[in-house]
C-alpha positions in Angstrom: 0.0 0.0 0.0 2.9 2.4 0.7 4.4 2.3 -2.7 1.0 2.7 -4.4 0.1 5.7 -2.2 3.5 7.2 -2.9 3.0 6.9 -6.7 -0.5 8.4 -6.5 0.8 11.4 -4.5 3.6 11.9 -7.0 1.2 11.9 -9.9 -1.2 14.3 -8.2 1.6 16.6 -7.2 3.0 16.6 -10.8 -0.4 17.4 -12.2 -0.8 20.3 -9.8 2.7 21.6 -10.5 2.9 21.3 -14.3 -0.5 20.8 -15.8 -3.1 22.7 -13.8 -3.6 26.4 -13.1 -6.0 26.3 -10.2 -6.8 29.2 -7.9 -6.9 27.7 -4.4 -7.4 30.5 -1.8 -4.5 30.8 0.5 -2.3 28.1 -1.1 -0.3 28.2 -4.3 -1.0 25.2 -6.6 2.7 25.0 -7.5 3.7 24.8 -3.8 1.0 22.2 -3.1 2.3 20.2 -6.1 5.9 20.3 -4.8 4.8 19.3 -1.3 2.7 16.3 -2.6 5.7 15.1 -4.8 8.1 15.3 -1.9 5.6 13.4 0.4 5.0 10.8 -2.4 8.8 10.2 -2.8 9.2 9.9 0.9 6.3 7.4 1.1 8.0 5.3 -1.6 11.4 5.3 0.1 9.9 4.4 3.5 7.8 1.6 2.0 11.0 0.2 0.4 12.9 0.4 3.6 10.2 -1.3 5.6 9.9 -4.0 3.0 13.7 -4.6 3.0 13.7 -4.9 6.8 10.8 -7.4 6.6 12.7 -9.7 4.1 16.0 -9.6 6.0 14.8 -11.9 8.7 16.9 -15.0 9.6 15.6 -18.3 10.9 17.6 -20.5 13.2 16.7 -24.2 13.3 17.8 -26.0 16.4 17.9 -29.7 15.5 18.5 -31.8 18.6 18.6 -35.5 17.9 19.1 -38.4 20.2 22.3 -40.3 19.7 21.7 -43.7 18.0 21.1 -46.6 20.3 23.8 -49.3 20.3 
């Protein structure tokens, strides 16, 4: 979910920055686009870091066997 959300935020931010000229009272659409692109990139990086930590787990198997009977 983190990577998908990051991509969506990047796309919305890029559209606001380069494609649209919307008059939002109190906020510049270019500033909002830059903020959304930065947050989207941060979400992608954090999702990749969390996924990497999740796959770096090690499993230790303790195999205790009885010696063979003579």
